[in-house]
C-alpha positions in Angstrom: 0.3 0.0 0.4 1.4 3.6 -1.2 2.3 5.9 1.7 -0.5 7.8 2.2 -3.7 5.5 0.8 -6.4 5.2 2.4 -7.4 1.3 3.2 -10.6 -0.3 1.7 -14.0 0.2 4.1 -14.8 -3.0 4.2 -11.3 -4.5 5.4 -11.4 -1.7 8.0 -14.2 -3.2 9.5 -14.1 -6.5 8.6 -16.8 -7.7 6.9 -17.9 -8.5 3.6 -19.0 -6.2 0.7 -22.8 -7.5 0.7 -22.4 -6.9 4.3 -26.2 -5.9 5.9 -26.5 -2.6 7.6 -26.7 -4.7 10.5 -23.6 -6.6 10.3 -21.7 -3.2 9.3 -23.4 -1.5 12.5 -22.1 -4.5 15.0 -18.4 -4.6 13.1 -18.0 -0.7 13.5 -18.9 -1.1 17.4 -17.1 -4.1 18.0 -14.1 -1.4 17.0 -15.0 1.6 18.4 -15.1 -0.1 21.7 -11.8 -2.0 21.1 -10.0 1.4 20.2 -12.0 4.4 21.9 -9.6 6.8 23.3 -10.6 6.8 27.0 -9.4 2.9 27.1 -6.3 4.3 25.4 -4.9 7.1 26.2 -1.5 8.3 24.7 -2.0 5.3 22.5 -1.7 7.2 18.7 -2.4 4.0 16.7 -5.1 3.0 18.5 -6.8 6.5 17.8 -5.8 6.6 14.2 -7.6 2.9 14.1 -10.5 4.6 15.9 -10.1 7.7 13.4 -10.2 5.0 10.2 -12.9 2.5 11.7 -15.0 5.9 12.1 -14.7 7.1 8.6 -15.6 3.5 6.9 -18.6 3.5 9.2 -19.6 7.0 7.9 -19.7 6.2 4.2 -21.3 2.3 4.5 -24.2 3.3 6.9 -25.3 6.0 4.1 -26.9 4.0 1.4 -25.9 7.0 -1.0 -22.1 7.4 -0.5 -22.1 3.2 -0.3 -23.0 3.2 -3.7 -20.6 5.7 -4.8 -17.7 4.2 -3.0 -18.3 0.3 -4.6 -18.2 1.9 -7.7 -15.4 4.7 -7.8 -14.1 3.7 -4.4 -12.5 6.5 -1.9 -12.7 9.3 -4.6 -16.3 8.8 -5.2 -17.0 10.3 -1.5 -13.9 12.4 -1.3 -15.0 15.0 1.3 -17.1 12.4 3.4 -15.6 11.4 6.9 -12.4 12.8 8.2 -12.2 15.1 11.3 -12.5 18.1 10.1 -14.7 20.8 10.9 -14.8 20.9 14.5 -14.7 17.0 15.4 -17.8 15.6 17.0 -20.2 18.3 17.6 -21.3 21.5 16.4 -23.5 19.7 13.7 -20.7 17.4 12.4 -22.1 14.1 10.5 -20.2 12.1 13.2 -22.3 13.3 16.2 -25.4 11.4 14.9 -23.3 8.1 14.5 -21.8 8.0 17.8 -25.9 9.1 19.4 -27.0 5.6 16.9 -24.1 3.5 18.5 -23.2 4.7 21.6 -26.5 6.1 22.9 -26.9 3.3 25.3 -24.2 3.2 26.8 -23.0 6.7 26.9 -26.5 8.1 28.4 -27.8 8.9 24.7 -30.9 11.8 24.5 -28.0 14.1 23.5 -29.3 17.5 23.6 -32.3 16.6 25.3 -33.8 17.4 28.5 -35.4 15.5 30.5 -39.2 16.1 31.1 -41.9 15.2 33.7 -41.9 11.8 35.1 -43.9 8.9 35.0 -46.4 8.1 38.3 -45.6 5.0 40.1 -47.2 1.9 39.4 -49.3 0.5 42.8 -50.0 -2.5 44.3 -53.1 -3.0 46.1 -54.2 -6.3 47.9 -57.7 -7.3 48.1 -59.2 -10.4 49.8 -63.1 -10.8 48.2 -65.5 -13.9 49.0 -65.7 -17.1 46.9 -69.1 -16.0 45.9 -68.2 -12.6 44.9 -64.7 -14.3 43.2 -67.4 -16.6 41.0 -70.0 -13.6 40.0 -67.8 -10.7 40.1 -68.7 -7.5 42.6 -67.7 -3.6 43.2 -65.6 -2.9 45.9 -64.3 1.0 47.1 -61.0 1.1 48.4 -58.2 3.4 49.7 -55.4 3.8 48.4 -52.0 5.5 49.2 -50.3 7.8 47.1 -48.4 11.0 46.1 -50.1 13.4 44.6 -49.1 17.0 43.1 -48.2 19.6 45.8 -50.4 22.1 46.5 -48.9 24.5 47.9 -46.2 24.8 45.2 -47.9 22.9 42.1 -45.3 20.3 41.7 -42.3 23.1 41.2 -40.8 22.1 44.7 -40.4 26.0 45.1 -41.2 27.7 47.9 -44.6 29.7 46.8 -43.3 33.2 45.5 -40.7 31.5 44.2 -39.5 29.9 41.2 -37.4 27.4 40.3 -33.7 28.2 38.3 -31.9 27.3 35.4 -29.5 24.9 36.0 -26.2 26.5 36.1 -24.2 23.5 35.3 -26.3 22.7 32.5 -28.1 26.0 31.5 -31.4 24.6 31.8 -30.4 21.6 29.1 -30.6 18.5 31.3 -27.7 17.5 29.7 -24.1 18.1 30.2 -21.0 17.3 27.7 -17.9 15.5 28.5 -15.2 16.2 26.0 -12.2 13.8 26.0 -10.1 14.5 23.5 -11.6 14.5 20.1 -14.5 12.4 21.5 -17.2 13.1 23.5 -20.5 12.1 24.7 -23.8 14.1 26.5 -24.9 12.3 30.1 -27.5 13.8 32.1 -26.7 16.4 34.4 -25.5 15.2 37.9 -27.0 18.3 39.7 -30.4 19.3 38.4 -31.2 15.5 37.6 -32.0 16.1 33.6 -34.5 18.4 35.3 -32.8 21.3 34.1 -34.2 23.8 37.1 -32.9 24.1 40.3 -34.6 24.8 43.3 -32.8 27.2 46.1 -35.7 28.1 48.2 -37.6 24.5 48.5 -41.9 24.7 49.6 -41.5 23.5 53.2 -45.1 22.0 52.6 -43.3 18.7 50.5 -39.5 20.0 51.1 -38.7 20.3 47.7 -40.0 17.1 46.3 -43.0 18.4 44.5 -45.0 15.7 46.0 -47.1 15.0 49.2 -48.6 11.4 50.3 -52.4 11.4 50.1 -55.3 8.6 50.5 -58.0 8.2 47.5 -61.1 6.2 47.5 -61.2 4.2 44.5 -64.0 1.8 43.0 -62.8 -1.4 41.7 -65.0 -3.6 39.1 -64.5 -7.1 39.7 -65.2 -9.5 37.0 -66.8 -12.8 37.8 -64.3 -15.8 37.0 -61.2 -14.4 38.8 -59.5 -16.4 41.4 -56.4 -15.9 44.0 -53.3 -14.8 42.0 -56.1 -12.9 39.2 -54.6 -8.9 39.2 -56.4 -6.6 37.6 -54.8 -3.0 35.9 -57.0 0.0 36.3 -54.5 2.8 34.1 -54.2 6.1 35.6 -54.9 4.9 39.1 -51.3 4.7 40.4 -49.1 7.9 41.6 -49.8 11.2 40.5 -47.3 12.3 37.5 -44.0 14.7 38.5 -43.8 18.0 36.8 -46.3 16.9 33.7 -45.4 13.3 33.5 -48.8 10.9 32.9 -49.7 9.1 36.3 -49.0 5.4 37.1 -51.6 2.4 37.1 -53.1 0.6 39.9 -52.5 -3.1 40.3 -55.0 -5.0 42.3 -54.2 -8.8 43.5 -57.2 -10.7 44.2 -57.2 -13.1 46.8 -60.1 -15.3 47.4 -61.3 -16.4 51.2 -61.8 -20.2 51.5 -64.9 -21.3 51.5 -66.7 -24.0 54.2 -68.8 -26.2 51.9 -67.0 -25.2 48.0 -63.9 -25.5 46.4 -62.7 -24.5 43.0 -61.2 -26.6 40.1 -60.4 -24.5 37.0 -64.1 -23.2 36.2 -65.7 -25.9 38.4 -67.3 -26.2 41.9 -66.4 -29.4 44.3 -69.1 -29.8 47.2 -68.2 -33.0 49.5 -72.0 -34.4 50.8 -72.3 -36.8 53.5 -75.2 -39.4 53.2 -76.5 -42.2 55.2 -75.8 -45.9 55.1 -79.3 -46.5 54.6 -79.6 -43.9 52.5 -76.7 -44.9 50.0 -77.9 -48.3 50.2 -82.1 -48.0 49.6 -81.6 -44.3 47.5 -83.2 -41.2 48.4 -83.9 -37.5 47.5 -81.2 -34.8 48.7 -81.0 -31.6 48.7 -77.9 -29.8 48.0 -76.1 -26.5 48.2 -75.0 -24.7 45.3 -73.7 -21.0 44.5 -77.8 -20.2 43.2 -79.2 -21.8 46.2 -80.5 -25.4 47.0 -81.1 -28.1 44.3 -83.0 -31.3 44.8 -80.8 -34.2 43.6 -81.7 -38.2 43.4 -79.2 -40.8 44.8 -80.1 -43.8 43.0 -79.8 -47.4 45.4 -76.7 -49.2 45.7 -74.8 -45.7 45.5 -71.0 -46.0 46.6 -69.1 -43.9 49.0 -67.1 -41.5 46.5 -69.5 -41.8 44.1 -69.3 -38.2 41.9 -72.2 -36.3 40.5 -72.5 -33.7 37.6 -74.9 -30.5 38.5 -74.5 -29.0 34.8 -73.9 -25.5 34.7 -73.6 -24.6 38.8 -70.2 -23.7 38.4 -68.3 -20.7 38.3 -68.7 -18.3 35.1 -66.3 -18.2 33.0 -63.8 -15.1 33.0 -63.4 -14.9 29.3 -67.4 -15.1 29.3 -68.2 -18.1 27.7 -70.8 -20.1 29.9 -70.4 -21.9 33.2 -68.5 -24.7 34.4 -70.5 -27.4 36.5 -70.8 -28.5 40.2 -69.0 -31.8 41.4 -71.0 -33.5 43.9 -68.9 -35.9 45.9 -71.1 -38.3 48.1 -69.9 -39.2 51.0 -71.2 -42.8 53.1 -71.1 -42.5 56.9 -70.5 -45.4 58.8 -72.9 -45.4 61.4 -70.9 -44.6 65.0 -72.4 -45.5 68.8 -74.5 -48.2 67.7 -77.2 -49.4 70.7 -77.9 -53.0 71.2 -80.6 -53.8 69.1 -79.1 -51.9 66.2 -76.3 -54.0 65.9 -78.3 -56.7 66.5 -80.1 -55.7 63.6 -77.2 -55.4 61.0 -75.4 -58.7 62.3 -78.8 -59.7 60.8 -78.1 -58.2 57.7 -74.7 -59.0 57.1 -76.3 -63.2 57.8 -79.0 -62.6 55.6 -77.1 -60.8 52.6 -73.9 -62.6 52.4 -71.7 -62.1 49.5 -73.6 -60.9 46.7 -74.7 -57.7 48.4 -70.8 -56.4 48.8 -69.9 -56.7 44.7 -66.5 -54.9 45.2 -65.8 -56.8 48.3 -66.2 -60.1 46.4 -64.4 -58.7 43.2 -61.7 -57.5 45.4 -61.3 -61.0 47.3 -61.4 -62.8 43.7 -58.6 -60.8 42.7 -56.6 -61.3 45.8 -57.0 -65.0 45.3 -55.8 -65.2 41.8 -52.5 -62.9 43.3 -51.8 -65.5 45.8 -52.3 -68.8 43.9 
């Protein structure tokens, strides 16, 4: 290579000539971080490589310049790139390059002032009854939050005074640091990006611009929610600061346990005890449901643990598609504390019934005999 001749831009970045915009950007970012002056202070060779990579990226990242370069080489883009005209600031095209490439590393938003801050999101834990979770309800809750200070109208300054332009950033909210030929903008540490400072703070809010308060909110709980469900109420969180939007309120649902019912998906489970006589002879019983009591027939010979289904007596779907069922689990109670006469009757019944009256027992004993044989 002749002295002073510039290297091929693709070679400089280490990419092929058909490289995509993303590949070119990624390659330049890697080189720029490697040869960045802050990491190689006093290293002239690294500084030159940094300049060379920057110039190559400035050409190849622009579609028009890249086309001219591909056709005519460096002659087609003479005047592009380089570091004349005041380095990286003051309207140089390199200012846009470094905001694009390093914005997320060095703070970004160069020259932009940080405006109002969004209010805090709030979380409220709400316990509701089983029936309220099933069919929905409306609750009023008191929510603590931060609101704009009425004394200073959120400025943080004592009434009768105003915040002053920050002397460090002159109201820009950003300060620029120059290191060699490279400069970056960062959030002003004195005003935290606000662009203004308060010399005489408000005594009501102590310069914060907000005070603590409580507000009452009506929350509509849809039918079908369960423990762990969360409701989002937009804009009902903490109040925004200095014109910023309000945060959101999240309501975390906890359903209180029911004395009779349990939930399984959209179905309701309910255990009903019946006597030995009812199970053997059959009967009609009253079953509690979320809609009130209903009659249900128990056929004779019902075994303990038998499950009967009541269609449409479960939980309404949260998505609005019908309701689940109620599953009634029959539990046959064995009589206790029998008197002498009751025992005599049962003993007589046992002698009369034999094995034929107990098909499950007979089946089990047959299986045991097969297993032992």
